[in-house]
C-alpha atoms as a printed R data frame, in Angstrom:
    type eleno elety resid chain resno       x       y       z
1   ATOM     1    CA   MET     A     1  74.421   6.191  13.998
2   ATOM     2    CA   GLU     A     2  73.894   2.610  12.836
3   ATOM     3    CA   LEU     A     3  71.297   1.805  15.672
4   ATOM     4    CA   GLY     A     4  69.052   4.783  15.106
5   ATOM     5    CA   SER     A     5  68.928   3.740  11.213
6   ATOM     6    CA   ASP     A     6  67.929   0.299  12.557
7   ATOM     7    CA   SER     A     7  65.295   1.444  14.840
8   ATOM     8    CA   THR     A     8  63.781   3.733  12.011
9   ATOM     9    CA   ARG     A     9  63.914   0.923   9.652
10  ATOM    10    CA   ILE     A    10  62.182  -1.439  12.200
11  ATOM    11    CA   ASN     A    11  59.583   1.283  12.421
12  ATOM    12    CA   ARG     A    12  58.873   1.490   8.704
13  ATOM    13    CA   CYS     A    13  58.507  -2.145   8.815
14  ATOM    14    CA   LEU     A    14  56.088  -2.102  11.279
15  ATOM    15    CA   VAL     A    15  54.169   0.665  10.007
16  ATOM    16    CA   GLU     A    16  54.142  -0.970   6.456
17  ATOM    17    CA   ARG     A    17  52.983  -4.368   8.238
18  ATOM    18    CA   GLU     A    18  49.861  -2.461  10.008
19  ATOM    19    CA   ARG     A    19  48.986  -0.730   6.627
20  ATOM    20    CA   ARG     A    20  49.127  -4.118   4.686
21  ATOM    21    CA   ARG     A    21  46.901  -5.810   7.570
22  ATOM    22    CA   HIS     A    22  44.392  -2.767   7.482
23  ATOM    23    CA   MET     A    23  44.376  -2.809   3.632
24  ATOM    24    CA   LYS     A    24  43.474  -6.416   4.243
25  ATOM    25    CA   SER     A    25  40.747  -6.045   6.470
26  ATOM    26    CA   LEU     A    26  39.437  -3.490   4.371
27  ATOM    27    CA   SER     A    27  39.374  -5.684   1.390
28  ATOM    28    CA   SER     A    28  37.660  -8.358   3.072
29  ATOM    29    CA   GLN     A    29  34.940  -6.082   4.165
30  ATOM    30    CA   LEU     A    30  34.640  -4.926   0.946
31  ATOM    31    CA   SER     A    31  34.427  -8.311  -0.600
32  ATOM    32    CA   ALA     A    32  31.720  -9.265   1.834
33  ATOM    33    CA   LEU     A    33  29.676  -6.733   1.068
34  ATOM    34    CA   LEU     A    34  29.643  -7.743  -2.751
35  ATOM    35    CA   PRO     A    35  27.695 -10.666  -4.306
36  ATOM    36    CA   PRO     A    36  29.671 -13.897  -3.681
37  ATOM    37    CA   GLN     A    37  32.032 -14.720  -6.393
38  ATOM    38    CA   PRO     A    38  33.160 -18.118  -7.430
39  ATOM    39    CA   THR     A    39  37.221 -16.966  -7.495
40  ATOM    40    CA   ARG     A    40  39.425 -14.958  -5.353
41  ATOM    41    CA   MET     A    41  39.960 -11.623  -7.208
42  ATOM    42    CA   SER     A    42  42.841  -9.244  -7.065
43  ATOM    43    CA   MET     A    43  42.600  -5.799  -5.329
44  ATOM    44    CA   PRO     A    44  41.907  -3.745  -8.837
45  ATOM    45    CA   GLU     A    45  39.177  -6.359  -9.597
46  ATOM    46    CA   LEU     A    46  37.364  -5.915  -6.094
47  ATOM    47    CA   VAL     A    47  37.401  -2.338  -6.431
48  ATOM    48    CA   ASP     A    48  36.162  -2.590  -9.913
49  ATOM    49    CA   GLN     A    49  33.585  -5.028  -9.190
50  ATOM    50    CA   ALA     A    50  32.540  -2.831  -6.124
51  ATOM    51    CA   THR     A    51  32.199   0.077  -8.362
52  ATOM    52    CA   ALA     A    52  30.052  -1.914 -10.898
53  ATOM    53    CA   TYR     A    53  27.722  -3.065  -8.168
54  ATOM    54    CA   VAL     A    54  27.250   0.398  -6.871
55  ATOM    55    CA   LYS     A    55  26.011   1.663  -9.944
56  ATOM    56    CA   GLU     A    56  23.626  -1.265 -10.484
57  ATOM    57    CA   LEU     A    57  22.333  -0.549  -6.815
58  ATOM    58    CA   GLN     A    58  21.789   3.018  -7.906
59  ATOM    59    CA   GLN     A    59  19.878   2.298 -10.965
60  ATOM    60    CA   ASN     A    60  17.841  -0.116  -9.022
61  ATOM    61    CA   LEU     A    61  17.096   2.750  -6.630
62  ATOM    62    CA   GLU     A    62  15.951   4.975  -9.445
63  ATOM    63    CA   LYS     A    63  13.817   2.319 -10.829
64  ATOM    64    CA   TYR     A    64  12.008   1.642  -7.239
65  ATOM    65    CA   LYS     A    65  11.737   5.386  -6.939
66  ATOM    66    CA   GLN     A    66  10.168   5.529 -10.240
67  ATOM    67    CA   MET     A    67   7.819   2.649  -9.502
68  ATOM    68    CA   LYS     A    68   6.960   4.110  -6.140
69  ATOM    69    CA   VAL     A    69   5.871   7.269  -7.945
70  ATOM    70    CA   GLU     A    70   3.853   5.362 -10.539
71  ATOM    71    CA   MET     A    71   1.934   3.340  -7.810
72  ATOM    72    CA   LYS     A    72   1.026   6.517  -6.101
73  ATOM    73    CA   LEU     A    73  -0.457   7.847  -9.221
74  ATOM    74    CA   ASP     A    74  -2.282   4.898  -9.710
75  ATOM    75    CA   CYS     A    75  -3.646   4.865  -6.183
76  ATOM    76    CA   SER     A    76  -4.836   8.415  -6.406
77  ATOM    77    CA   LYS     A    77  -6.663   7.243  -9.776
78  ATOM    78    CA   ARG     A    78  -8.311   4.380  -7.993
79  ATOM    79    CA   SER     A    79  -9.627   6.627  -5.191
80  ATOM    80    CA   ARG     A    80 -11.159   9.028  -7.477
81  ATOM    81    CA   LYS     A    81 -14.793  10.174  -6.401
82  ATOM    82    CA   ILE     A    82 -17.507   7.910  -7.590
83  ATOM    83    CA   SER     A    83 -21.061   9.464  -7.545
84  ATOM    84    CA   PRO     A    84 -23.389   7.197  -5.582
85  ATOM    85    CA   VAL     A    85 -26.152   5.373  -7.393
86  ATOM    86    CA   LEU     A    86 -29.319   4.694  -5.443
87  ATOM    87    CA   ASN     A    87 -31.666   1.709  -6.530
88  ATOM    88    CA   ILE     A    88 -34.974   0.616  -5.026
89  ATOM    89    CA   THR     A    89 -36.880  -2.099  -6.000
90  ATOM    90    CA   ASP     A    90 -40.267  -2.511  -4.903
91  ATOM    91    CA   SER     A    91 -42.204  -5.985  -5.244
92  ATOM    92    CA   GLY     A    92 -45.015  -5.500  -3.432
93  ATOM    93    CA   SER     A    93 -44.498  -6.221   0.494
94  ATOM    94    CA   HIS     A    94 -40.859  -6.112  -0.088
95  ATOM    95    CA   LEU     A    95 -38.297  -3.419  -0.860
96  ATOM    96    CA   GLU     A    96 -34.709  -4.053  -2.043
97  ATOM    97    CA   VAL     A    97 -32.421  -0.751  -1.421
98  ATOM    98    CA   ASN     A    98 -29.257  -0.759  -3.425
99  ATOM    99    CA   LEU     A    99 -26.580   1.826  -3.199
100 ATOM   100    CA   ILE     A   100 -22.924   1.751  -4.876
101 ATOM   101    CA   THR     A   101 -20.664   4.528  -3.831
102 ATOM   102    CA   GLY     A   102 -16.958   5.410  -3.711
103 ATOM   103    CA   LEU     A   103 -15.026   4.290  -0.482
104 ATOM   104    CA   ASN     A   104 -14.504   8.003  -0.048
105 ATOM   105    CA   ASN     A   105 -18.235   8.710   0.512
106 ATOM   106    CA   GLN     A   106 -18.757   6.669   3.663
107 ATOM   107    CA   PHE     A   107 -22.660   5.944   4.737
108 ATOM   108    CA   ALA     A   108 -23.630   4.670   7.871
109 ATOM   109    CA   LEU     A   109 -25.676   1.461   7.041
110 ATOM   110    CA   SER     A   110 -27.662   2.104  10.404
111 ATOM   111    CA   ASP     A   111 -28.973   5.365   8.883
112 ATOM   112    CA   PHE     A   112 -30.565   3.404   5.892
113 ATOM   113    CA   ILE     A   113 -32.035   1.186   8.379
114 ATOM   114    CA   SER     A   114 -33.262   3.862  10.604
115 ATOM   115    CA   ILE     A   115 -35.318   5.359   7.659
116 ATOM   116    CA   LEU     A   116 -37.044   2.448   6.453
117 ATOM   117    CA   GLN     A   117 -38.104   1.016   9.779
118 ATOM   118    CA   GLU     A   118 -39.646   4.560  10.341
119 ATOM   119    CA   GLU     A   119 -41.387   4.238   6.896
120 ATOM   120    CA   GLY     A   120 -42.851   0.817   7.901
121 ATOM   121    CA   ALA     A   121 -40.287  -1.725   7.097
122 ATOM   122    CA   GLU     A   122 -38.905  -4.721   8.828
123 ATOM   123    CA   ILE     A   123 -35.315  -5.565   7.776
124 ATOM   124    CA   ILE     A   124 -34.646  -9.020   6.290
125 ATOM   125    CA   SER     A   125 -31.000  -8.667   5.610
126 ATOM   126    CA   ALA     A   126 -28.600  -5.866   5.294
127 ATOM   127    CA   THR     A   127 -25.063  -6.386   3.756
128 ATOM   128    CA   CYS     A   128 -22.069  -3.905   2.702
129 ATOM   129    CA   GLN     A   129 -19.526  -5.210   0.775
130 ATOM   130    CA   CYS     A   130 -16.417  -3.273  -0.204
131 ATOM   131    CA   THR     A   131 -14.135  -3.707  -3.334
132 ATOM   132    CA   GLU     A   132 -10.938  -1.542  -4.718
133 ATOM   133    CA   ASP     A   133 -12.554   1.719  -5.124
134 ATOM   134    CA   ARG     A   134 -16.377   1.157  -4.212
135 ATOM   135    CA   ALA     A   135 -18.785   0.009  -1.455
136 ATOM   136    CA   THR     A   136 -22.097  -1.821  -2.407
137 ATOM   137    CA   TYR     A   137 -25.110  -1.682   0.298
138 ATOM   138    CA   THR     A   138 -27.773  -4.048  -0.108
139 ATOM   139    CA   ILE     A   139 -30.894  -3.893   2.201
140 ATOM   140    CA   LEU     A   140 -33.736  -6.285   1.968
141 ATOM   141    CA   SER     A   141 -36.870  -5.643   3.880
142 ATOM   142    CA   GLN     A   142 -40.933  -6.314   4.179
143 ATOM   143    CA   ALA     A   143 -43.453  -4.311   5.096
144 ATOM   144    CA   VAL     A   144 -44.488  -4.685   8.926
145 ATOM   145    CA   TYR     A   145 -47.932  -4.129   7.915
146 ATOM   146    CA   PRO     A   146 -48.261  -6.098   4.417
147 ATOM   147    CA   ARG     A   147 -51.830  -4.322   3.703
148 ATOM   148    CA   ILE     A   148 -50.438  -0.988   4.368
149 ATOM   149    CA   GLY     A   149 -46.979  -1.692   2.385
150 ATOM   150    CA   ILE     A   150 -44.109   0.956   2.526
151 ATOM   151    CA   ALA     A   151 -44.098   4.355   1.096
152 ATOM   152    CA   THR     A   152 -41.586   3.626  -1.718
153 ATOM   153    CA   SER     A   153 -41.378   7.188  -2.864
154 ATOM   154    CA   SER     A   154 -40.696   8.657   0.702
155 ATOM   155    CA   VAL     A   155 -38.255   6.247   1.259
156 ATOM   156    CA   LEU     A   156 -36.682   7.263  -2.064
157 ATOM   157    CA   GLU     A   157 -36.681  10.933  -1.216
158 ATOM   158    CA   ARG     A   158 -35.567  10.513   2.242
159 ATOM   159    CA   LEU     A   159 -32.589   8.218   1.141
160 ATOM   160    CA   LYS     A   160 -31.618  10.829  -1.727
161 ATOM   161    CA   ARG     A   161 -31.209  13.494   0.860
162 ATOM   162    CA   LEU     A   162 -28.934  11.274   2.996
163 ATOM   163    CA   ILE     A   163 -26.391  10.437   0.490
164 ATOM   164    CA   CYS     A   164 -26.185  14.179  -1.081
């Protein structure tokens, strides 16, 4: 009978040794997941530290989710529709066309250039500059035939039809 109790006792010792080894491994893994600590902690301190750290991470997650929602709202405010503003400056044989519009209203610069060329203008320069929420188009042209000039009123009407 004593032989059986010795083997049972040895089995319990082995099981306990394995349990302690497993707990040590788990505590090492938990410690590795936490920010570095200056001193070695006991198991209850380690669990308390882990609990506090998880709560801190949850608070950070909620804060970042709120920031994400706010950023989406800011982006939607920025992408509001901006009505196009067309300005034509006629200085004799030169014509400057300026158009300011929101980024949601994309215009082909080539369409503006085609209209100007059809009305007797030669393009000197054409630029498009985009900022956060708007695009600014500038076309500088001169009359192909300076004596005839450029029909500014006709250009204005055709460009207005294009942007509306």
